[in-house]
N, C-alpha and C positions, 0 to 999 in steps of 0.2 A: 215486799215481794222479793224472793230470792233471785240471784243471777240466773239460775237454771230455769226458773219460771219465765223470766223476761226473755231470755235468749238461750234456748237449749244449746249448751256448749259442750264440746268434747275435747279431751286432751289426747293428742296423737303422739305417742312415744315411739320414735322411729329408730329401729335398728340399734338399740343400746345393748350391744352384745360384746363379749370378750374378743371376738375376732376383729373388732374395730377399735380396741383399746390397747394400751401398752402391753407388749408381749404377744399380741395377737397377730394373725397372718397379714392383716391389712390395717395396721394401727394408725389411728388419728391422734395427733398430739393433743394431750389434754382429755382424752376419752374417759379415763377412769374418773377424773375430777368432774366431768360433765355428768357421768352416771350418778355420782354422789349428790350433785346439786339437784338433778331431776328427782331423785328419790326423796330428798328433803322437801322440795317444792310440792311434789304430789301428795305427800303426807299432810303438809300444812294447808294445802289448798284444795283438797279433795272435794269439799263441799261446794266449790265453784263450778263443778263439772257434773253434767248429767251422765257422762260416759267417759271411761278411760280405756283407750285401745293401744296395744303394743303391736309393732310390726317387727318381723325378723327376716333377714336373708336366710334362706333355707334351701341351699343349692344341692341338687341331685346331679344333674348333667346339664349345665347351662350353656353348652356349646362354646362358641368363640369368646364368651365372657371370661372364661378361664384360659390362660395361656402360659406355657413354660417360658415365653419371651414376651411378657406383657408390655404394652405401650403406656399403661396407666391413664389412658383416655377412653378407649373402647374395650380394652382387655386388661385383666388383672390376675395376680397370683390366686390360686385356689383359696377361698375364704368362705366362711359361713356354711360349711358343709353340713348338710342335713344329718341330724343325730349326733353330731359332735358336741363336746362341751363348749367349744368356742361359739357355736351357733345358738346356744341357749341365751336367755336373758341374762344380763350382767348380774352378778351376785348382789350388787347394791339395790337391785329392784326386787329382791326376794319378798319384801313386804308390800309390794305394790298391789297385788291381787287385781289385775285388770279385768274389766268387764268383758273384753273380747281380745283374742290374740290372732293376728293375721300373719301368715307366712307367705313369702313370695320368692320368686326366682327359681323354682324347682328345675325348670327346663328353659329358662331364658334369663336375660340380665335383670329385668324388673327392678328398676330404681325406685319407682313410686309404690307406696303402700296400697294404692288403688289397683295395682296389678296382682295383689295377693288375695288369699281366701282364708277363712277360719277352717278348723278341722272338719266342719260339716259342709264346706264348700261355699259358704256365704262370702261375697265380696265386701270390701270395706264400705263402698257406697251404700250398699243395702243395709249393712250394720248401722250406719249413721242414720239413714232415712227411717229405719224401723223405730228409732227413738226420737224422731222429729228434730234431729240436730240441725241447727242453722249456722252455727259458728264453730270453728275449730282453732285450737292452739296447737302448733306443731313444734316439737322439740326433738333432740336426739342427734344421731350421727349418720352421715356427715352432712354438715350444712351445705356444702358445695355439690352434693350429689343426691342422696335419697331424701334428705329433708327438703331440699329445693324442689325436687320433682314431685314429692308428695304434696307440698304446699301449692305448687302450680296446678296440679291436677284437681286439688280441692277447690281452688278458685275457679277453674274452668267449669266445674260442676255446680257452681252457684253458691258455694259456702262462703261466708265471711271468714277470712283467714288471718291469723296472726302467727308470726314466728317469734318465739321468745329467744332473743339473740344471745342471752347469757346462759342459755340451756342447750347450746349447740356449739360445735366447732367444725371448721372446714378442713379439708385435706391439706390445703396450703392457704396462706393469707390471700394470694392473688385469686385463687379459685373462689374463696369466700367473698371477696369484693364483687366478682362477676356474678355470683349467685344472688347476692343481695340486690344488685342492680336489676337482675332479671325479675326477682320477686317484687320489688318495688314497682317496676314497670307494669306488672300484672295487677297492681292494686292491693298487694298483700301488705299488711301492717307489720313493720319490724319494730319490736319494742322489748324492753326488759321485762323480766318476770314479776317485778313489783308493781307493774301497771295494772289498774283495774280494767275489766272489759269495757269496750267503748261505750256501750249503752248505759254504763253506770258511772261514767267519768264526767267531770265538769269541764266546760269549754276552756277554762284557764289552767287545766292540769298540764303538767310537763312530764314527759316520760323520762 
């Protein structure tokens, strides 16, 4: 029996966009490398997933989320501007061909992918439930913000959640540690991308 038959699992690729990579408006160190690793992983492991979903910051007028004098906590320089090249998926993901694309933050901050919708207005939770998804793996940018909030929202909605820690990067190491503590406290599994899904793992496996 395949993994997807045992536990319908989705891969959530969060905000892997040029705006969050080197040279972008709000670059995360190592963003380009993460994009490449995610692309390679998704290609080699596509059969493990019943569904692959991407999210994108797609800001039109997000209010106080944008600021000319950002505090980098609640306000940020303009980034992920709807329709710009920086807001598109990273070129490394050109061959990904996701099953669904969710865009978020048009008129609000929207850190979590569950705050976004597809082009036809379908929310991420509905996309997942329509395919009977029970388990999600979360990867992308940035671990300390949108990856964390997407993972926490997924756990709060009853999904079994893993964050693949080698397929994400935080804005800063300190914020990354805080994010991992928060996710672990919520029961989210933090593991490398080489680990098999929990339902398929032996008790003596080491991540």
